[in-house]
N, CA, C and O atoms as a GROMACS GRO file, in nm:
protein
  552
    1MET      N    1  -1.674  -3.487  -4.432
    1MET     CA    2  -1.739  -3.430  -4.316
    1MET      C    3  -1.884  -3.473  -4.308
    1MET      O    4  -1.933  -3.508  -4.200
    2SER      N    5  -1.956  -3.471  -4.423
    2SER     CA    6  -2.097  -3.511  -4.421
    2SER      C    7  -2.110  -3.659  -4.385
    2SER      O    8  -2.210  -3.700  -4.325
    3THR      N    9  -2.011  -3.740  -4.423
    3THR     CA   10  -2.013  -3.882  -4.386
    3THR      C   11  -2.005  -3.897  -4.235
    3THR      O   12  -2.072  -3.982  -4.176
    4LEU      N   13  -1.922  -3.814  -4.171
    4LEU     CA   14  -1.908  -3.818  -4.027
    4LEU      C   15  -2.038  -3.776  -3.958
    4LEU      O   16  -2.078  -3.838  -3.859
    5VAL      N   17  -2.103  -3.674  -4.009
    5VAL     CA   18  -2.230  -3.629  -3.952
    5VAL      C   19  -2.336  -3.737  -3.968
    5VAL      O   20  -2.411  -3.764  -3.875
    6CYS      N   21  -2.343  -3.800  -4.084
    6CYS     CA   22  -2.440  -3.908  -4.107
    6CYS      C   23  -2.412  -4.026  -4.014
    6CYS      O   24  -2.506  -4.084  -3.958
    7LEU      N   25  -2.286  -4.062  -3.997
    7LEU     CA   26  -2.250  -4.171  -3.907
    7LEU      C   27  -2.291  -4.139  -3.764
    7LEU      O   28  -2.344  -4.225  -3.694
    8PHE      N   29  -2.268  -4.017  -3.721
    8PHE     CA   30  -2.307  -3.974  -3.587
    8PHE      C   31  -2.459  -3.984  -3.571
    8PHE      O   32  -2.507  -4.031  -3.468
    9ALA      N   33  -2.534  -3.939  -3.671
    9ALA     CA   34  -2.680  -3.944  -3.665
    9ALA      C   35  -2.730  -4.088  -3.654
    9ALA      O   36  -2.823  -4.117  -3.579
   10VAL      N   37  -2.667  -4.179  -3.728
   10VAL     CA   38  -2.706  -4.320  -3.723
   10VAL      C   39  -2.677  -4.377  -3.584
   10VAL      O   40  -2.759  -4.451  -3.529
   11LEU      N   41  -2.562  -4.345  -3.527
   11LEU     CA   42  -2.528  -4.395  -3.393
   11LEU      C   43  -2.623  -4.342  -3.287
   11LEU      O   44  -2.665  -4.418  -3.200
   12VAL      N   45  -2.658  -4.215  -3.293
   12VAL     CA   46  -2.751  -4.157  -3.196
   12VAL      C   47  -2.887  -4.223  -3.208
   12VAL      O   48  -2.948  -4.256  -3.107
   13THR      N   49  -2.934  -4.242  -3.330
   13THR     CA   50  -3.064  -4.307  -3.352
   13THR      C   51  -3.062  -4.450  -3.301
   13THR      O   52  -3.158  -4.494  -3.237
   14ALA      N   53  -2.956  -4.523  -3.327
   14ALA     CA   54  -2.946  -4.662  -3.280
   14ALA      C   55  -2.942  -4.667  -3.128
   14ALA      O   56  -3.004  -4.755  -3.067
   15SER      N   57  -2.870  -4.575  -3.067
   15SER     CA   58  -2.863  -4.572  -2.920
   15SER      C   59  -2.998  -4.541  -2.860
   15SER      O   60  -3.038  -4.605  -2.763
   16ALA      N   61  -3.069  -4.445  -2.916
   16ALA     CA   62  -3.201  -4.408  -2.864
   16ALA      C   63  -3.299  -4.523  -2.880
   16ALA      O   64  -3.385  -4.544  -2.794
   17ALA      N   65  -3.288  -4.596  -2.989
   17ALA     CA   66  -3.380  -4.708  -3.012
   17ALA      C   67  -3.358  -4.818  -2.908
   17ALA      O   68  -3.451  -4.891  -2.876
   18ARG      N   69  -3.237  -4.830  -2.855
   18ARG     CA   70  -3.208  -4.935  -2.758
   18ARG      C   71  -3.244  -4.894  -2.617
   18ARG      O   72  -3.250  -4.981  -2.530
   19LEU      N   73  -3.268  -4.767  -2.589
   19LEU     CA   74  -3.298  -4.723  -2.453
   19LEU      C   75  -3.428  -4.782  -2.400
   19LEU      O   76  -3.440  -4.805  -2.280
   20ASP      N   77  -3.526  -4.808  -2.488
   20ASP     CA   78  -3.652  -4.861  -2.438
   20ASP      C   79  -3.634  -5.001  -2.379
   20ASP      O   80  -3.716  -5.043  -2.298
   21HIS      N   81  -3.531  -5.073  -2.418
   21HIS     CA   82  -3.504  -5.204  -2.360
   21HIS      C   83  -3.425  -5.191  -2.230
   21HIS      O   84  -3.438  -5.275  -2.141
   22LEU      N   85  -3.344  -5.088  -2.219
   22LEU     CA   86  -3.259  -5.071  -2.102
   22LEU      C   87  -3.329  -4.997  -1.989
   22LEU      O   88  -3.303  -5.025  -1.872
   23LEU      N   89  -3.417  -4.904  -2.022
   23LEU     CA   90  -3.482  -4.821  -1.922
   23LEU      C   91  -3.632  -4.841  -1.929
   23LEU      O   92  -3.695  -4.799  -2.026
   24PRO      N   93  -3.692  -4.903  -1.829
   24PRO     CA   94  -3.835  -4.929  -1.834
   24PRO      C   95  -3.920  -4.803  -1.846
   24PRO      O   96  -4.029  -4.809  -1.901
   25GLY      N   97  -3.873  -4.690  -1.796
   25GLY     CA   98  -3.951  -4.567  -1.802
   25GLY      C   99  -3.937  -4.493  -1.934
   25GLY      O  100  -4.002  -4.391  -1.955
   26TYR      N  101  -3.853  -4.542  -2.022
   26TYR     CA  102  -3.830  -4.475  -2.149
   26TYR      C  103  -3.934  -4.522  -2.249
   26TYR      O  104  -3.949  -4.642  -2.271
   27ASN      N  105  -4.008  -4.428  -2.310
   27ASN     CA  106  -4.120  -4.462  -2.398
   27ASN      C  107  -4.080  -4.477  -2.543
   27ASN      O  108  -4.164  -4.455  -2.630
   28GLY      N  109  -3.961  -4.512  -2.573
   28GLY     CA  110  -3.917  -4.521  -2.713
   28GLY      C  111  -3.873  -4.384  -2.761
   28GLY      O  112  -3.862  -4.290  -2.683
   29GLY      N  113  -3.847  -4.375  -2.890
   29GLY     CA  114  -3.794  -4.250  -2.945
   29GLY      C  115  -3.896  -4.141  -2.966
   29GLY      O  116  -3.857  -4.025  -2.983
   30ASN      N  117  -4.027  -4.172  -2.964
   30ASN     CA  118  -4.127  -4.071  -2.995
   30ASN      C  119  -4.152  -3.973  -2.882
   30ASN      O  120  -4.152  -3.852  -2.904
   31ASN      N  121  -4.172  -4.022  -2.762
   31ASN     CA  122  -4.205  -3.936  -2.650
   31ASN      C  123  -4.136  -3.987  -2.525
   31ASN      O  124  -4.203  -4.039  -2.435
   32PRO      N  125  -4.004  -3.973  -2.516
   32PRO     CA  126  -3.933  -4.029  -2.401
   32PRO      C  127  -3.963  -3.953  -2.272
   32PRO      O  128  -3.983  -3.832  -2.273
   33THR      N  129  -3.964  -4.027  -2.162
   33THR     CA  130  -3.970  -3.964  -2.032
   33THR      C  131  -3.835  -3.896  -2.013
   33THR      O  132  -3.731  -3.961  -2.026
   34PRO      N  133  -3.833  -3.768  -1.982
   34PRO     CA  134  -3.705  -3.697  -1.981
   34PRO      C  135  -3.618  -3.730  -1.860
   34PRO      O  136  -3.667  -3.762  -1.752
   35PHE      N  137  -3.490  -3.720  -1.882
   35PHE     CA  138  -3.395  -3.718  -1.773
   35PHE      C  139  -3.389  -3.574  -1.725
   35PHE      O  140  -3.399  -3.482  -1.806
   36ARG      N  141  -3.372  -3.553  -1.596
   36ARG     CA  142  -3.353  -3.418  -1.545
   36ARG      C  143  -3.218  -3.419  -1.473
   36ARG      O  144  -3.192  -3.506  -1.390
   37TYR      N  145  -3.135  -3.323  -1.506
   37TYR     CA  146  -3.002  -3.316  -1.446
   37TYR      C  147  -2.966  -3.170  -1.424
   37TYR      O  148  -2.982  -3.087  -1.513
   38GLU      N  149  -2.916  -3.141  -1.305
   38GLU     CA  150  -2.870  -3.006  -1.273
   38GLU      C  151  -2.736  -3.022  -1.200
   38GLU      O  152  -2.722  -3.107  -1.113
   39ASN      N  153  -2.640  -2.939  -1.236
   39ASN     CA  154  -2.509  -2.942  -1.173
   39ASN      C  155  -2.459  -2.799  -1.167
   39ASN      O  156  -2.431  -2.739  -1.270
   40VAL      N  157  -2.446  -2.744  -1.047
   40VAL     CA  158  -2.405  -2.605  -1.030
   40VAL      C  159  -2.281  -2.603  -0.941
   40VAL      O  160  -2.284  -2.651  -0.828
   41ASN      N  161  -2.174  -2.547  -0.992
   41ASN     CA  162  -2.052  -2.524  -0.915
   41ASN      C  163  -2.031  -2.374  -0.914
   41ASN      O  164  -2.007  -2.314  -1.018
   42ASN      N  165  -2.040  -2.312  -0.796
   42ASN     CA  166  -2.036  -2.168  -0.786
   42ASN      C  167  -1.895  -2.110  -0.788
   42ASN      O  168  -1.879  -1.988  -0.787
   43GLY      N  169  -1.793  -2.193  -0.792
   43GLY     CA  170  -1.657  -2.143  -0.799
   43GLY      C  171  -1.597  -2.105  -0.665
   43GLY      O  172  -1.477  -2.081  -0.656
   44ASP      N  173  -1.678  -2.098  -0.561
   44ASP     CA  174  -1.628  -2.063  -0.428
   44ASP      C  175  -1.627  -2.183  -0.335
   44ASP      O  176  -1.611  -2.169  -0.214
   45GLY      N  177  -1.643  -2.302  -0.392
   45GLY     CA  178  -1.645  -2.424  -0.313
   45GLY      C  179  -1.785  -2.474  -0.284
   45GLY      O  180  -1.803  -2.588  -0.242
   46THR      N  181  -1.885  -2.391  -0.307
   46THR     CA  182  -2.022  -2.436  -0.288
   46THR      C  183  -2.072  -2.500  -0.418
   46THR      O  184  -2.033  -2.461  -0.527
   47TYR      N  185  -2.158  -2.598  -0.403
   47TYR     CA  186  -2.210  -2.668  -0.520
   47TYR      C  187  -2.344  -2.729  -0.488
   47TYR      O  188  -2.385  -2.738  -0.372
   48ARG      N  189  -2.413  -2.772  -0.592
   48ARG     CA  190  -2.533  -2.852  -0.577
   48ARG      C  191  -2.555  -2.930  -0.706
   48ARG      O  192  -2.520  -2.885  -0.814
   49PHE      N  193  -2.613  -3.047  -0.692
   49PHE     CA  194  -2.652  -3.124  -0.810
   49PHE      C  195  -2.777  -3.201  -0.778
   49PHE      O  196  -2.808  -3.228  -0.662
   50SER      N  197  -2.849  -3.236  -0.882
   50SER     CA  198  -2.967  -3.321  -0.867
   50SER      C  199  -2.996  -3.386  -1.000
   50SER      O  200  -2.960  -3.334  -1.106
   51TYR      N  201  -3.061  -3.500  -0.995
   51TYR     CA  202  -3.105  -3.566  -1.117
   51TYR      C  203  -3.222  -3.658  -1.088
   51TYR      O  204  -3.241  -3.705  -0.976
   52ASP      N  205  -3.301  -3.681  -1.190
   52ASP     CA  206  -3.411  -3.776  -1.190
   52ASP      C  207  -3.400  -3.857  -1.318
   52ASP      O  208  -3.370  -3.801  -1.424
   53THR      N  209  -3.424  -3.986  -1.309
   53THR     CA  210  -3.417  -4.071  -1.428
   53THR      C  211  -3.556  -4.124  -1.462
   53THR      O  212  -3.646  -4.122  -1.378
   54PRO      N  213  -3.573  -4.171  -1.583
   54PRO     CA  214  -3.702  -4.229  -1.621
   54PRO      C  215  -3.740  -4.353  -1.540
   54PRO      O  216  -3.858  -4.389  -1.533
   55THR      N  217  -3.643  -4.417  -1.478
   55THR     CA  218  -3.671  -4.537  -1.399
   55THR      C  219  -3.709  -4.506  -1.255
   55THR      O  220  -3.729  -4.598  -1.176
   56GLY      N  221  -3.719  -4.379  -1.219
   56GLY     CA  222  -3.761  -4.341  -1.084
   56GLY      C  223  -3.648  -4.320  -0.986
   56GLY      O  224  -3.673  -4.302  -0.867
   57ILE      N  225  -3.526  -4.321  -1.032
   57ILE     CA  226  -3.412  -4.294  -0.945
   57ILE      C  227  -3.394  -4.142  -0.938
   57ILE      O  228  -3.396  -4.074  -1.041
   58SER      N  229  -3.377  -4.090  -0.818
   58SER     CA  230  -3.350  -3.947  -0.804
   58SER      C  231  -3.246  -3.927  -0.695
   58SER      O  232  -3.236  -4.006  -0.601
   59ALA      N  233  -3.170  -3.820  -0.709
   59ALA     CA  234  -3.067  -3.788  -0.610
   59ALA      C  235  -3.044  -3.638  -0.610
   59ALA      O  236  -3.067  -3.570  -0.710
   60TYR      N  237  -2.998  -3.588  -0.497
   60TYR     CA  238  -2.963  -3.447  -0.485
   60TYR      C  239  -2.855  -3.432  -0.378
   60TYR      O  240  -2.845  -3.515  -0.288
   61GLU      N  241  -2.776  -3.328  -0.390
   61GLU     CA  242  -2.673  -3.299  -0.290
   61GLU      C  243  -2.634  -3.154  -0.303
   61GLU      O  244  -2.633  -3.098  -0.412
   62SER      N  245  -2.600  -3.094  -0.190
   62SER     CA  246  -2.541  -2.961  -0.189
   62SER      C  247  -2.429  -2.962  -0.087
   62SER      O  248  -2.433  -3.036   0.011
   63GLY      N  249  -2.330  -2.880  -0.110
   63GLY     CA  250  -2.216  -2.877  -0.019
   63GLY      C  251  -2.150  -2.741  -0.016
   63GLY      O  252  -2.168  -2.658  -0.104
   64ALA      N  253  -2.073  -2.720   0.089
   64ALA     CA  254  -2.002  -2.594   0.107
   64ALA      C  255  -1.876  -2.619   0.189
   64ALA      O  256  -1.875  -2.709   0.274
   65PRO      N  257  -1.772  -2.541   0.166
   65PRO     CA  258  -1.650  -2.558   0.245
   65PRO      C  259  -1.670  -2.506   0.387
   65PRO      O  260  -1.751  -2.416   0.412
   66ARG      N  261  -1.597  -2.564   0.477
   66ARG     CA  262  -1.596  -2.517   0.616
   66ARG      C  263  -1.456  -2.472   0.650
   66ARG      O  264  -1.362  -2.493   0.572
   67ALA      N  265  -1.442  -2.410   0.764
   67ALA     CA  266  -1.310  -2.365   0.808
   67ALA      C  267  -1.214  -2.484   0.814
   67ALA      O  268  -1.253  -2.595   0.849
   68ALA      N  269  -1.091  -2.458   0.779
   68ALA     CA  270  -0.989  -2.564   0.779
   68ALA      C  271  -0.964  -2.613   0.921
   68ALA      O  272  -0.957  -2.534   1.015
   69GLY      N  273  -0.951  -2.744   0.934
   69GLY     CA  274  -0.920  -2.804   1.062
   69GLY      C  275  -0.781  -2.863   1.059
   69GLY      O  276  -0.702  -2.829   0.971
   70PRO      N  277  -0.749  -2.952   1.154
   70PRO     CA  278  -0.615  -3.010   1.158
   70PRO      C  279  -0.582  -3.094   1.034
   70PRO      O  280  -0.465  -3.110   1.000
   71GLU      N  281  -0.684  -3.146   0.967
   71GLU     CA  282  -0.662  -3.227   0.847
   71GLU      C  283  -0.667  -3.143   0.719
   71GLU      O  284  -0.653  -3.198   0.609
   72GLY      N  285  -0.686  -3.014   0.730
   72GLY     CA  286  -0.698  -2.928   0.612
   72GLY      C  287  -0.841  -2.883   0.593
   72GLY      O  288  -0.924  -2.899   0.683
   73PRO      N  289  -0.870  -2.825   0.477
   73PRO     CA  290  -1.006  -2.775   0.455
   73PRO      C  291  -1.106  -2.891   0.447
   73PRO      O  292  -1.075  -2.999   0.398
   74ALA      N  293  -1.225  -2.865   0.496
   74ALA     CA  294  -1.330  -2.967   0.496
   74ALA      C  295  -1.451  -2.915   0.419
   74ALA      O  296  -1.475  -2.795   0.413
   75VAL      N  297  -1.524  -3.006   0.361
   75VAL     CA  298  -1.648  -2.973   0.293
   75VAL      C  299  -1.761  -3.047   0.364
   75VAL      O  300  -1.749  -3.166   0.394
   76THR      N  301  -1.868  -2.976   0.390
   76THR     CA  302  -1.986  -3.041   0.444
   76THR      C  303  -2.086  -3.057   0.331
   76THR      O  304  -2.096  -2.972   0.242
   77ALA      N  305  -2.160  -3.164   0.335
   77ALA     CA  306  -2.258  -3.191   0.230
   77ALA      C  307  -2.384  -3.247   0.294
   77ALA      O  308  -2.380  -3.310   0.399
   78GLU      N  309  -2.494  -3.222   0.227
   78GLU     CA  310  -2.619  -3.287   0.265
   78GLU      C  311  -2.695  -3.321   0.138
   78GLU      O  312  -2.687  -3.251   0.037
   79GLY      N  313  -2.767  -3.430   0.145
   79GLY     CA  314  -2.837  -3.472   0.025
   79GLY      C  315  -2.924  -3.592   0.051
   79GLY      O  316  -2.958  -3.623   0.165
   80GLY      N  317  -2.959  -3.658  -0.057
   80GLY     CA  318  -3.042  -3.776  -0.046
   80GLY      C  319  -3.061  -3.841  -0.181
   80GLY      O  320  -3.024  -3.786  -0.284
   81PHE      N  321  -3.119  -3.958  -0.177
   81PHE     CA  322  -3.153  -4.028  -0.301
   81PHE      C  323  -3.270  -4.121  -0.274
   81PHE      O  324  -3.299  -4.156  -0.159
   82SER      N  325  -3.337  -4.161  -0.381
   82SER     CA  326  -3.447  -4.256  -0.368
   82SER      C  327  -3.455  -4.340  -0.495
   82SER      O  328  -3.416  -4.297  -0.604
   83TYR      N  329  -3.507  -4.460  -0.477
   83TYR     CA  330  -3.527  -4.552  -0.588
   83TYR      C  331  -3.624  -4.661  -0.542
   83TYR      O  332  -3.652  -4.673  -0.423
   84ARG      N  333  -3.675  -4.738  -0.634
   84ARG     CA  334  -3.763  -4.850  -0.602
   84ARG      C  335  -3.680  -4.978  -0.609
   84ARG      O  336  -3.613  -5.004  -0.709
   85SER      N  337  -3.685  -5.057  -0.502
   85SER     CA  338  -3.609  -5.182  -0.496
   85SER      C  339  -3.674  -5.287  -0.585
   85SER      O  340  -3.790  -5.270  -0.625
   86PRO      N  341  -3.603  -5.394  -0.617
   86PRO     CA  342  -3.662  -5.499  -0.702
   86PRO      C  343  -3.791  -5.559  -0.646
   86PRO      O  344  -3.876  -5.606  -0.722
   87ASP      N  345  -3.807  -5.557  -0.513
   87ASP     CA  346  -3.931  -5.611  -0.455
   87ASP      C  347  -4.042  -5.506  -0.446
   87ASP      O  348  -4.148  -5.532  -0.390
   88GLY      N  349  -4.018  -5.386  -0.502
   88GLY     CA  350  -4.122  -5.283  -0.508
   88GLY      C  351  -4.120  -5.182  -0.395
   88GLY      O  352  -4.200  -5.089  -0.397
   89GLN      N  353  -4.032  -5.198  -0.298
   89GLN     CA  354  -4.025  -5.105  -0.185
   89GLN      C  355  -3.959  -4.975  -0.228
   89GLN      O  356  -3.857  -4.977  -0.296
   90GLN      N  357  -4.018  -4.861  -0.190
   90GLN     CA  358  -3.957  -4.732  -0.218
   90GLN      C  359  -3.848  -4.708  -0.113
   90GLN      O  360  -3.877  -4.705   0.006
   91ILE      N  361  -3.726  -4.693  -0.158
   91ILE     CA  362  -3.612  -4.670  -0.070
   91ILE      C  363  -3.576  -4.522  -0.078
   91ILE      O  364  -3.552  -4.469  -0.187
   92SER      N  365  -3.574  -4.456   0.036
   92SER     CA  366  -3.536  -4.314   0.042
   92SER      C  367  -3.434  -4.298   0.153
   92SER      O  368  -3.451  -4.352   0.262
   93LEU      N  369  -3.331  -4.223   0.126
   93LEU     CA  370  -3.226  -4.201   0.222
   93LEU      C  371  -3.184  -4.055   0.216
   93LEU      O  372  -3.166  -4.001   0.107
   94THR      N  373  -3.169  -3.991   0.330
   94THR     CA  374  -3.111  -3.858   0.338
   94THR      C  375  -2.981  -3.871   0.416
   94THR      O  376  -2.964  -3.966   0.492
   95TYR      N  377  -2.892  -3.776   0.399
   95TYR     CA  378  -2.764  -3.786   0.468
   95TYR      C  379  -2.701  -3.649   0.486
   95TYR      O  380  -2.733  -3.552   0.418
   96THR      N  381  -2.610  -3.644   0.581
   96THR     CA  382  -2.516  -3.533   0.596
   96THR      C  383  -2.377  -3.596   0.600
   96THR      O  384  -2.360  -3.709   0.644
   97ALA      N  385  -2.281  -3.520   0.556
   97ALA     CA  386  -2.141  -3.564   0.562
   97ALA      C  387  -2.059  -3.444   0.605
   97ALA      O  388  -2.069  -3.337   0.545
   98ASP      N  389  -1.980  -3.463   0.707
   98ASP     CA  390  -1.900  -3.353   0.759
   98ASP      C  391  -1.771  -3.408   0.820
   98ASP      O  392  -1.734  -3.523   0.794
   99GLU      N  393  -1.705  -3.329   0.900
   99GLU     CA  394  -1.578  -3.373   0.959
   99GLU      C  395  -1.597  -3.492   1.053
   99GLU      O  396  -1.499  -3.557   1.090
  100ASN      N  397  -1.720  -3.521   1.092
  100ASN     CA  398  -1.748  -3.634   1.180
  100ASN      C  399  -1.793  -3.758   1.105
  100ASN      O  400  -1.828  -3.858   1.167
  101GLY      N  401  -1.794  -3.753   0.972
  101GLY     CA  402  -1.828  -3.871   0.894
  101GLY      C  403  -1.957  -3.858   0.815
  101GLY      O  404  -2.013  -3.749   0.800
  102PHE      N  405  -2.002  -3.971   0.766
  102PHE     CA  406  -2.123  -3.983   0.684
  102PHE      C  407  -2.236  -4.028   0.775
  102PHE      O  408  -2.222  -4.125   0.848
  103HIS      N  409  -2.350  -3.956   0.771
  103HIS     CA  410  -2.462  -3.984   0.861
  103HIS      C  411  -2.589  -4.007   0.781
  103HIS      O  412  -2.661  -3.912   0.752
  104PRO      N  413  -2.619  -4.132   0.746
  104PRO     CA  414  -2.740  -4.161   0.669
  104PRO      C  415  -2.862  -4.176   0.758
  104PRO      O  416  -2.851  -4.217   0.874
  105VAL      N  417  -2.979  -4.143   0.704
  105VAL     CA  418  -3.106  -4.161   0.773
  105VAL      C  419  -3.205  -4.219   0.673
  105VAL      O  420  -3.224  -4.164   0.564
  106GLY      N  421  -3.266  -4.329   0.709
  106GLY     CA  422  -3.367  -4.391   0.623
  106GLY      C  423  -3.442  -4.498   0.700
  106GLY      O  424  -3.384  -4.569   0.782
  107SER      N  425  -3.570  -4.509   0.675
  107SER     CA  426  -3.652  -4.605   0.751
  107SER      C  427  -3.611  -4.749   0.723
  107SER      O  428  -3.642  -4.838   0.802
  108HIS      N  429  -3.544  -4.774   0.613
  108HIS     CA  430  -3.504  -4.911   0.577
  108HIS      C  431  -3.371  -4.952   0.640
  108HIS      O  432  -3.334  -5.069   0.633
  109LEU      N  433  -3.298  -4.859   0.701
  109LEU     CA  434  -3.168  -4.891   0.759
  109LEU      C  435  -3.184  -4.963   0.892
  109LEU      O  436  -3.272  -4.928   0.971
  110PRO      N  437  -3.101  -5.062   0.917
  110PRO     CA  438  -3.109  -5.131   1.047
  110PRO      C  439  -3.062  -5.038   1.159
  110PRO      O  440  -2.979  -4.950   1.137
  111THR      N  441  -3.116  -5.058   1.276
  111THR     CA  442  -3.074  -4.979   1.392
  111THR      C  443  -3.008  -5.072   1.493
  111THR      O  444  -3.049  -5.187   1.507
  112PRO      N  445  -2.905  -5.024   1.561
  112PRO     CA  446  -2.838  -5.110   1.659
  112PRO      C  447  -2.928  -5.133   1.780
  112PRO      O  448  -3.013  -5.049   1.811
  113PRO      N  449  -2.909  -5.244   1.848
  113PRO     CA  450  -2.988  -5.268   1.970
  113PRO      C  451  -2.943  -5.169   2.078
  113PRO      O  452  -2.831  -5.118   2.073
  114PRO      N  453  -3.028  -5.142   2.176
  114PRO     CA  454  -2.989  -5.051   2.284
  114PRO      C  455  -2.874  -5.111   2.366
  114PRO      O  456  -2.860  -5.232   2.377
  115ILE      N  457  -2.794  -5.023   2.424
  115ILE     CA  458  -2.684  -5.068   2.510
  115ILE      C  459  -2.744  -5.118   2.641
  115ILE      O  460  -2.823  -5.047   2.704
  116PRO      N  461  -2.709  -5.240   2.682
  116PRO     CA  462  -2.763  -5.292   2.809
  116PRO      C  463  -2.732  -5.198   2.926
  116PRO      O  464  -2.628  -5.132   2.928
  117ALA      N  465  -2.822  -5.194   3.022
  117ALA     CA  466  -2.811  -5.101   3.136
  117ALA      C  467  -2.679  -5.120   3.212
  117ALA      O  468  -2.616  -5.021   3.250
  118ALA      N  469  -2.635  -5.244   3.234
  118ALA     CA  470  -2.511  -5.268   3.310
  118ALA      C  471  -2.391  -5.210   3.236
  118ALA      O  472  -2.302  -5.153   3.299
  119ILE      N  473  -2.388  -5.224   3.105
  119ILE     CA  474  -2.275  -5.168   3.028
  119ILE      C  475  -2.284  -5.016   3.026
  119ILE      O  476  -2.181  -4.949   3.034
  120GLN      N  477  -2.404  -4.962   3.018
  120GLN     CA  478  -2.420  -4.816   3.021
  120GLN      C  479  -2.371  -4.760   3.154
  120GLN      O  480  -2.304  -4.656   3.157
  121ARG      N  481  -2.403  -4.828   3.264
  121ARG     CA  482  -2.355  -4.783   3.396
  121ARG      C  483  -2.203  -4.789   3.403
  121ARG      O  484  -2.139  -4.700   3.457
  122SER      N  485  -2.144  -4.896   3.347
  122SER     CA  486  -1.999  -4.910   3.347
  122SER      C  487  -1.932  -4.799   3.266
  122SER      O  488  -1.831  -4.742   3.309
  123LEU      N  489  -1.988  -4.768   3.150
  123LEU     CA  490  -1.933  -4.659   3.068
  123LEU      C  491  -1.940  -4.525   3.142
  123LEU      O  492  -1.846  -4.446   3.140
  124GLU      N  493  -2.052  -4.502   3.207
  124GLU     CA  494  -2.068  -4.377   3.283
  124GLU      C  495  -1.969  -4.372   3.400
  124GLU      O  496  -1.910  -4.267   3.426
  125TYR      N  497  -1.951  -4.484   3.469
  125TYR     CA  498  -1.855  -4.490   3.579
  125TYR      C  499  -1.714  -4.459   3.526
  125TYR      O  500  -1.641  -4.381   3.587
  126ASN      N  501  -1.676  -4.520   3.413
  126ASN     CA  502  -1.543  -4.496   3.356
  126ASN      C  503  -1.525  -4.350   3.315
  126ASN      O  504  -1.416  -4.295   3.328
  127ARG      N  505  -1.632  -4.289   3.267
  127ARG     CA  506  -1.623  -4.147   3.229
  127ARG      C  507  -1.601  -4.060   3.353
  127ARG      O  508  -1.524  -3.963   3.348
  128GLN      N  509  -1.666  -4.093   3.462
  128GLN     CA  510  -1.656  -4.012   3.584
  128GLN      C  511  -1.529  -4.044   3.664
  128GLN      O  512  -1.488  -3.963   3.747
  129ASN      N  513  -1.469  -4.159   3.641
  129ASN     CA  514  -1.352  -4.202   3.717
  129ASN      C  515  -1.240  -4.245   3.621
  129ASN      O  516  -1.211  -4.364   3.611
  130PRO      N  517  -1.178  -4.151   3.552
  130PRO     CA  518  -1.072  -4.190   3.458
  130PRO      C  519  -0.955  -4.252   3.534
  130PRO      O  520  -0.929  -4.221   3.650
  131SER      N  521  -0.885  -4.342   3.464
  131SER     CA  522  -0.770  -4.407   3.529
  131SER      C  523  -0.661  -4.305   3.552
  131SER      O  524  -0.652  -4.205   3.481
  132SER      N  525  -0.580  -4.329   3.652
  132SER     CA  526  -0.477  -4.231   3.688
  132SER      C  527  -0.339  -4.284   3.649
  132SER      O  528  -0.256  -4.313   3.735
  133GLY      N  529  -0.315  -4.297   3.522
  133GLY     CA  530  -0.182  -4.334   3.474
  133GLY      C  531  -0.150  -4.480   3.485
  133GLY      O  532  -0.033  -4.517   3.474
  134GLY      N  533  -0.248  -4.565   3.504
  134GLY     CA  534  -0.221  -4.708   3.508
  134GLY      C  535  -0.189  -4.760   3.370
  134GLY      O  536  -0.184  -4.684   3.273
  135ARG      N  537  -0.168  -4.889   3.360
  135ARG     CA  538  -0.136  -4.949   3.232
  135ARG      C  539  -0.260  -4.954   3.142
  135ARG      O  540  -0.372  -4.976   3.189
  136ASN      N  541  -0.237  -4.933   3.016
  136ASN     CA  542  -0.343  -4.950   2.917
  136ASN      C  543  -0.318  -5.079   2.842
  136ASN      O  544  -0.213  -5.096   2.780
  137TYR      N  545  -0.412  -5.168   2.846
  137TYR     CA  546  -0.399  -5.297   2.777
  137TYR      C  547  -0.484  -5.294   2.652
  137TYR      O  548  -0.597  -5.343   2.650
  138TYR      N  549  -0.429  -5.238   2.548
  138TYR     CA  550  -0.504  -5.230   2.421
  138TYR      C  551  -0.450  -5.328   2.325
  138TYR      O  552  -0.500  -5.337   2.212
   0.00000   0.00000   0.00000
């Protein structure tokens, strides 16, 4: 048994010694920058988690069940994450996820071009004048 404990201690020490090469924010074994991790599951379908790493990565999310729809019970979630890109840009993203999909928001995300006015008028016309049982060519 003591051999097993000694072996475990050696493995933990060796792993910790290698973290300073893998994680730039890790200060070696003497005074490491701490990881922060929280994970709460309330047992009623609600939850939250968050973490921060020594390398500057952080994330959080919380969620709760919603009333069941035609596809069954749904969970809504909101959260976000941030990290520094290889070129030094701080990337931050927040999001919601619900029965309508995943909705990310971040200044680094591309945005679609505006719909041209002629197409917008056509869409509005089609909305106001639905076809009356004609053929659908899909």
